[in-house]
N, C-alpha and C positions, 0 to 999 in steps of 0.2 A: 748448170754451173752458176748462172746468175742467182738462182734461188739459194744455192749453197753458199755463195759469197755473201749474200744478204744475211743469211742466217748466222754465218760465222762472225760477221761484223756486229750483229745485234746483241750477241751474248755479252760482250764487255760493257755495252751501254746499260744492260739490265743489272750487271754486277756492281757497277760503280756506285749507285745510290745506296746499295746494301752496305758497302764498305764505309762510305761516309756516315751512314746512320750508325753503324757500330762504333766508329771513332767518336761520334758525338755523344753517344751514351757513356762511353768510357770517360770522356772529359767532364760530363755532367755528374758522374757517380760521386765524387767527393762532396760536391755541393748538395746533392740529394741526401747523402748520408748525414751530412751536417744538419740539414733541416729536419730529417727524421729523428735524429738524436736529441737535438736541442730545442726543437719546436713541437714536432708532432707527439713525441713521447710525453713531454710535460703536459701538453694539452689534453691528451687522453687521460693521464693521471689526474688532471684537474677535474675533468668531467666525472670520472669514477668517484673521486672524493666528494664532489657536490651531491652525489646520490646516496651517500652513506647515512647510516642511522646510528644513534647512540647504542652502546653496549648495555644491555639490561643489567642493572645493579653494578654497573662499572663506574670507574672514577671519571672525573671531569676530563674531557679531552680524549676519551676512549670511544672509538667508533668502529663499526663493522661494515663490510661490504653489503650493500642493499640496492634497491631501486626506489628510493624515496623521492619521487619527482615533486612531491609537495614542498620540498625544500625551496624550490624556485618561487612558488607562490608565497611562501612565508617571507622570504627576503624582500620580494617586491612589495608586499603589504607593509612590511616594517620599515623598509629603507627607501621607499620611493621618493621622499623629499631629498635624500642625498643624491639620487640619480638626477633629479631636476636641477639641483644646485650645481652638480658637476658639469652638466652640459650647458646650463645657463651661464655660469662663470666662464667656462671655456669659450663659448661663443662670443661673449662680450670681450674677453681678453684677446681673442683672435682678431676681432674687428679693430680694437685699439692698436694692436701690434701692426696690423696692416696700414692703419692711418699714419703711424709713426715711421714704419719701415719703408713704405713706398717712396716718399720724398727723399729719404736718406739714400736708398738704393739708387734712385734716379740721379741724385747728385754725384754719387761715387762712380756709377757706371757710365753716365752720359756727360754730365757737365764737367766733371773733373778729368776727362780724358786728355785735356790740353795740359794738365799738370800731373804727370805720372807720379811724382813724389808725394803730392797731396793725396792722390788716389790711393796709393799704397799705405799712407799713414792712416787715412780714415778707415780703410778696410781692416787694418791692424787693430784699430780702436773698436771696431765692431766685433772682431774675434776675441779681443782681450778678455772679456768676461769668462770665456771658456777656461782660462788659466786659473780661475779662482773657483773654489768649491761652490756648488749650488747651495749647499746649506749655509756656508759663510755669507754669501751674498744676501740670502733671505734673512739671516739673523742680523746682518748689518742694517737692513731696512726696518727690522723690528725695533732696533735701538733708536733709529732716527725718528720713528713714528710713536715712540712711547710717550706717556702723558707728561713727563717732565722735560721735554725737549723744546728748544726755541721754536721749532716748526709748529708744534701744537699750541704753544703760548701765542704765537703770531696769529694763527687761525682763530683762536678764541678772542683775541683783541680786535680782530676785524669782523667779528660776529659771523664768520663763516662756519665756525664750529660752536655749538652751545657750550655754556660753562661746564656742564657735566659730561660733555661729549668725549669720545675717544676715536682714534684712528685705527689702532690695532683691534683685532677682534671683530671687525666689521666686513661687510661684503666689499666695500671700497678697497680696503687694504689687501684682501685676498686677490681681487681682480688686478689691482696694481702690481702685486707680486708676480702673478702669472704673466702679465703683460711684459714686465721688465725682464723676467728670466727667459722668456721665449722670443724676445725681439731678434736675437741673432738668427734663430731658426727661420724667421720670416724674412729677414733682410738678405741673407746670403743667396737663397734661390732666386729672388727677384733681381738682385744685383747680377748674378750669373747670366740671367736672361737679358737684362737691359744692357749689359756690357757688350753683347753681340748685336745690339740694335743698330741698324744702318741709318745714320742720321740724314741720309739723302731723302728718306721718306718724309722726314719732318720739313726739310727744305722744299720738297715738292708740295706739301700742304700749304706752306706759306706762299709759294709761287701761284697757287690756285686760289689765293685770297681767303684761305680758311683762317679763322681766328685761332690763336694758340690753344684755347680751351677745346675747340672743335678738333684740332689736330691731335690733342692729347687723348680725347675719348674715342675718336674714330681710328687713330693709327697706333699711338703708343700703347694704350691699354690692351687692345686686341693682340698686338704682337708680344706683349709681356704676359699674357694670360697663363701660359704654362708655368712661369715662375710664380705667379700669384697663387695658382692652384697648389703647386708644390709647397709653397710657404705656408699657406693656410692649413694644409694637411699636417705638415711637420709641427705646426703650433697647436692646432685643435686636438689632435690625437693624444699627445702626451699631457696636455693641459687637462683633458677630461679625466685622466687617471691619476692626476697629481694628488699627493697627500701631504706635501711639505708646507706649501703656502697656507692651506686652510687649517693646518694643525694649530691647536691652542698653544703649542710650544713656540710657534713662529708668529704668523700674521693673523691667524684665525681664532675661532672660539668654538664652543659647543653649538652655537647657532649657525655657524658658517661651514660646518664640516661637509665634505664631499664624499662620494662613494669610496674613494681611495682611503679616506680615514676610517670608514666603516669596515672596509676589508682588513686594514691593518689592525684595528681593534679586535675583530673577530679571530684573526689569526694569532696575534701575540698576547692579547689580554684575556679574552673570553674563551680561547681555545675551541671555538666553534668552527672547525675546519670545513664542514659541509656548507655552512652559510657563507663563509668567506669565498669558498670555491664557486658556489652558485652565483654570487655577486660578480665575481671575476668573469665567469662565462657570459652572464647577461651583459656586462659592460663591453666585452669584446664583440658580442653579437650586435649590440646597438651601434657601436662605432663603425662596424663593417657596413651596416645598413645605411647609416648617415653618410659615410664616405662614398659608398656606391651611388647613392642618389645625387650627391653633390657633384661627383665627377661626371656622371651621366648628364646632369642638367647643364654643367659648364661646357660640355662638348669637347673636353680635352682628354678623353680616355685613350686616344691614340697618340697623345703627345707626352704622356708621363713615362 
């Protein structure tokens, strides 16, 4: 009897996890279908396109399915400077965005807690650029940095810029544009993290006779590290593939073009779809490797 009772009571316990697992898969199905349709399918199509070969005696832009793996070696050999510029500009822009955004996020999230109206106003000002087109903001900076503006005249008068110097079409203008356009992506995650910071930790540091700088580096920065990691990822990843700021139509020139510009040119102008697809796959792979190493080294893989 005891064994029978034990057996009868054990059956529902075994069945419960199966039911919960079935329900979980049903709930996950729409999301998985969305990812398969809008991410996995285009990605597979991109890889297939990157391996295509030109149609013999065909017109420009005509390609056939093949396994031309040398497409990858060709684009690396031809466009490696574009890859270097893309990651170099993105890294520098991410650093400057962090330098600007962290004090701003700290002021909004910690210092301005005593003044909710000021906190809300400053947070609105951070978000405000999102209400204006990315293209319009970049084009506005191009107008401000053009050769016949008071800014350029003043820099030349102060001998900061040579008489024949330019602001647009330089690495400075591209990095400036990337930094400016992606500052909200850096500020908001850090603010969200600092807004939950318990200020009693800072008071405890002062009670233990720690200098403000020591409290900042030993307490504030470690507690805000998830926000820093999220902000740097949200800035570095899109900045690496950006093709607006480095375009000669906006802040860049032929000498400052990034890999995004090369992909755009091969897709739209040269109609070299395999090369553009191969560069896109390489860019995605490099970003995944860099991000993986960064998250692993920062020790925040469990906090994201």
